[in-house]
C-alpha positions in Angstrom: 146.7 7.8 42.9 147.9 5.2 40.3 148.0 2.9 43.2 144.5 3.7 44.1 143.4 3.2 40.5 144.9 -0.3 40.3 143.0 -1.3 43.5 139.5 0.0 42.1 140.0 -1.6 39.0 137.3 -4.5 38.1 134.2 -5.8 39.5 133.2 -4.7 42.8 130.2 -6.5 44.0 127.3 -4.9 46.2 126.6 -7.7 48.3 123.0 -8.4 49.6 122.5 -9.2 53.3 120.6 -12.6 53.5 118.4 -12.7 56.5 116.5 -15.8 58.2 113.8 -15.3 60.5 114.2 -11.6 60.8 117.9 -12.0 61.6 121.3 -11.8 59.5 122.0 -15.1 58.4 125.5 -15.1 58.9 126.4 -18.7 57.5 124.8 -17.7 54.3 126.7 -14.2 54.2 129.7 -16.0 54.6 129.0 -18.4 51.9 128.1 -15.5 49.4 131.5 -13.6 50.2 133.4 -17.0 49.6 131.7 -17.5 46.1 132.8 -13.8 45.0 136.3 -14.4 46.1 136.5 -17.6 44.1 135.1 -15.8 41.4 137.9 -13.3 41.3 135.9 -10.3 42.2 138.2 -7.3 42.6 136.1 -5.9 45.6 133.2 -6.3 48.0 130.8 -3.7 49.1 129.0 -4.9 52.2 126.1 -2.7 53.7 125.3 -0.5 50.6 121.8 0.0 49.3 121.7 -3.7 47.8 122.6 -4.8 51.5 119.6 -3.1 52.9 121.7 -0.7 55.0 118.9 1.4 55.9 117.3 -1.3 57.8 120.5 -2.6 59.5 121.3 -1.9 63.0 124.4 -0.5 63.6 126.0 -3.5 65.5 124.9 -5.4 62.4 126.4 -3.3 59.9 129.9 -3.4 61.9 129.5 -7.1 62.1 129.1 -7.5 58.3 131.9 -5.1 57.4 134.2 -7.0 59.9 133.2 -10.5 58.6 134.0 -9.4 54.9 137.4 -7.8 55.8 138.2 -11.2 57.6 136.9 -13.4 55.0 138.6 -11.1 52.3 142.1 -11.3 53.9 143.5 -9.1 51.2 142.1 -11.2 48.1 139.7 -8.3 47.4 139.2 -4.4 48.4 136.4 -4.1 51.0 134.8 -0.9 50.1 132.2 -0.5 53.2 128.7 1.5 52.8 128.8 4.4 55.3 126.1 6.9 53.8 123.5 8.6 55.9 121.3 11.9 55.3 122.5 12.8 59.0 126.1 13.9 58.4 127.1 13.4 62.3 125.9 9.7 61.7 127.8 9.4 58.2 130.9 10.4 60.2 130.2 7.9 63.2 129.6 5.3 60.2 132.9 5.9 58.5 134.9 5.6 61.9 133.1 2.6 62.4 133.6 0.9 59.3 137.2 1.9 59.2 137.7 0.3 62.8 136.0 -2.7 61.6 138.5 -3.0 58.9 137.2 -1.5 55.7 140.0 -0.7 53.1 137.6 2.1 51.7 134.2 3.8 51.9 131.4 4.2 49.7 129.2 7.2 50.7 126.0 8.0 49.2 124.8 11.6 48.9 122.2 12.5 51.6 118.9 11.0 50.7 115.6 13.0 51.6 117.2 16.0 52.7 117.9 17.2 49.0 121.1 19.2 49.9 122.6 22.1 47.7 126.0 21.7 46.1 127.4 23.7 48.8 125.9 21.2 51.3 127.3 18.0 49.5 130.8 19.8 49.9 130.4 20.2 53.6 128.8 16.9 54.0 131.8 14.9 52.1 134.3 17.4 53.7 133.3 16.4 57.2 133.3 12.3 56.4 136.9 12.9 54.6 138.0 14.9 57.7 136.9 12.0 60.0 138.8 9.1 58.2 142.0 8.1 56.4 140.3 5.5 54.4 140.0 6.4 50.6 136.4 7.5 49.7 134.3 6.6 46.7 131.4 9.2 46.3 128.2 7.7 45.5 125.8 9.6 42.9 122.3 8.0 42.6 119.9 10.6 41.8 117.0 8.3 41.4 117.4 7.3 45.0 118.5 10.6 46.4 117.0 13.1 44.2 120.2 15.2 43.9 123.2 14.5 41.7 127.1 15.3 42.5 127.9 17.8 39.9 131.3 17.6 38.2 132.7 20.8 39.6 131.5 19.8 43.0 133.4 16.2 42.5 136.5 18.5 41.3 136.1 20.8 44.4 136.2 17.6 46.7 138.9 15.8 45.1 140.9 19.0 45.3 140.3 19.9 48.7 140.6 16.1 50.4 143.4 13.8 49.3 141.2 10.8 50.4 138.3 11.2 48.1 139.6 9.5 45.1 136.7 7.8 43.3 133.1 8.2 42.2 130.4 5.7 41.5 128.0 7.0 39.0 124.5 5.6 38.7 122.9 8.2 37.2 122.3 6.1 34.1 124.0 8.6 31.6 127.3 7.4 30.0 128.0 11.0 29.2 128.7 11.8 32.7 131.9 9.7 32.6 133.3 12.5 30.2 132.1 15.1 31.7 133.7 14.0 35.2 137.2 13.5 33.3 136.9 16.7 31.8 136.5 18.6 34.9 138.0 16.5 37.3 141.0 15.1 35.5 141.7 11.6 34.2 142.9 10.6 37.6 139.3 10.3 39.0 138.6 6.6 39.6 135.0 6.2 37.9 132.8 2.9 38.4 129.6 2.5 36.6 126.8 2.1 39.2 124.4 0.7 36.5 125.3 -3.0 35.5 123.7 -2.5 31.9 126.1 0.5 31.2 129.4 -1.2 32.5 131.0 -1.5 28.7 129.9 1.9 27.7 131.4 3.5 30.9 134.5 1.4 30.7 134.8 2.7 26.8 134.5 6.1 28.1 137.3 6.0 30.9 135.8 4.0 33.9 137.8 1.6 35.5 135.2 -0.7 37.2 131.7 -1.5 38.1 129.9 -1.8 41.4 127.5 -4.6 40.4 124.5 -6.0 41.5 124.1 -8.8 39.0 127.3 -10.0 40.1 125.9 -11.4 43.2 124.2 -14.0 40.8 127.1 -13.9 37.9 130.3 -13.1 39.3 132.4 -15.0 36.9 130.7 -13.8 34.0 131.0 -10.1 35.3 134.6 -10.8 36.1 135.4 -12.3 32.6 133.6 -9.6 31.0 135.6 -6.7 32.5 138.8 -8.5 32.2 138.2 -9.2 28.3 137.5 -5.4 27.8 140.6 -4.5 29.8 142.7 -7.0 27.5 141.2 -5.7 24.5 139.3 -8.5 23.6 136.1 -6.6 22.7 134.3 -9.8 20.8 134.8 -11.9 23.9 133.3 -8.9 26.4 130.4 -8.2 24.0 129.7 -11.8 23.9 129.5 -12.0 27.6 127.7 -9.0 27.8 125.1 -10.6 25.4 124.8 -13.5 27.8 124.2 -11.6 31.0 122.1 -8.9 29.5 118.6 -10.2 30.1 119.7 -11.3 33.6 121.0 -7.8 34.3 117.6 -6.3 33.1 116.0 -8.9 35.5 117.7 -7.6 38.4 115.5 -4.2 38.1 112.0 -5.4 37.3 111.6 -4.3 41.0 113.3 -2.1 43.5 116.7 -3.4 44.5 117.3 -5.6 46.2 114.0 -7.7 45.6 115.0 -9.2 42.4 118.4 -10.2 43.1 117.5 -11.8 46.3 114.8 -13.7 44.4 117.3 -14.9 41.9 119.9 -15.7 44.7 116.8 -17.8 46.3 115.9 -19.5 43.2 119.8 -20.7 42.7 119.7 -21.7 46.4 122.4 -19.5 47.5 120.3 -17.2 50.0 116.9 -16.9 51.3 114.6 -14.5 49.6 113.7 -12.7 53.1 114.1 -8.9 53.0 113.3 -6.5 55.7 110.3 -3.9 55.7 109.4 -1.8 54.0 111.0 -3.9 51.0 109.0 -7.1 50.4 109.5 -10.1 48.1 108.8 -9.7 44.3 105.7 -10.4 43.1 104.6 -14.4 42.0 104.6 -12.9 38.3 107.9 -11.7 38.5 109.5 -14.7 40.3 108.2 -16.6 37.2 109.7 -14.1 34.9 113.1 -14.5 36.8 113.0 -18.1 36.8 112.8 -18.1 33.0 115.7 -15.6 33.0 117.8 -17.8 35.0 116.7 -20.7 33.0 117.9 -18.9 29.7 121.0 -17.6 31.4 122.3 -20.8 32.7 121.6 -22.4 28.9 123.5 -19.6 27.2 126.3 -19.9 29.7 126.6 -23.7 29.1 126.2 -23.3 25.3 129.2 -20.6 25.4 131.5 -22.6 27.3 130.8 -25.6 25.0 131.7 -23.4 22.1 135.0 -22.3 23.5 
C-alpha cells in the first residue's frame, strides 16, 4: 500500500480530448501530454469526464490511452477512465484499458441508474475482479446523483486488494476525515475539486486529479510540492495566483471552459462534441480577462522570487 500511495501522490491532470473537424486531434493531444510531462505532473488521466469520455468511441478511447502510456513511458502514472453505467461495459473498458497500457483505472459511480450502496459494491466488485490494475473509485454526486458512502468504500477496500484509492469530488473537505476514519489511513484520497486541493491535503489527501492543470500545470505541481515540503506560505501564494483561474474553469459545465482557455492560449482547439457546446461569447470574454490576470500574476510572482 505504501508503494501505491507514493505513486498516487501529487498532481494528476484530467486530460481534455482535443477535436478537429469531428475527429480526435492526435497532434494536439500529444503536445498537451508532453506539456504536462515537462511540467512534472505525477499522473495523467485520459478519457475521463474532462476528456469527454461519454462521446468517445471505444476505439478512440483505447487509442488515447495507448498514446498516453507510450508518451509517459514511466514518467507519470497513467490512470485511464473506465467508468460506465452498465457494469458489463465498465468491465470491458477496464480490460481494454489494461491491454492498452494503463497503469491504473479511474472508475466513476454509475450515472443515471442511481444504484444503492449494495449496487455500488456489486458494480465495483465486478470491475475489480476483471483487472489486476489498481483502481481509484470516483465519487462525484453532482454528475452521478449517488455518493460512495465511507462504509461502502471500506467494504470495497477490505474485499478487493486492487481498490486502493478514491477521487472525492463532492465539494466537502469533511469527507476526507470521514473516509480516513472509516477506511483507515492507508486509503489514497485525491481531491476532485481544484479549489479544495489545499484543504484536502491538510486533512490527509495525497493528491489532486486536476482540471486546471491542463492550463497551469507548473503552478499546480509547485503548489502541491510546496505543501508536501511544509512551505505553506509558498503553497498559499501559488493558490492565490491560480484561484481565479480555477473558478473560471467551472463558469460553465466542464470541459467547456478549460477547452476555451486552452484555445485562447493556442494550445488546443475549442471544439467539443454534442451535447457539449463551446462557452458563450460572454464567458469567453471573462476567460480572456482571467487568463490575462493569471499571466500577469505569474510573471510578477516569478520576478519577486
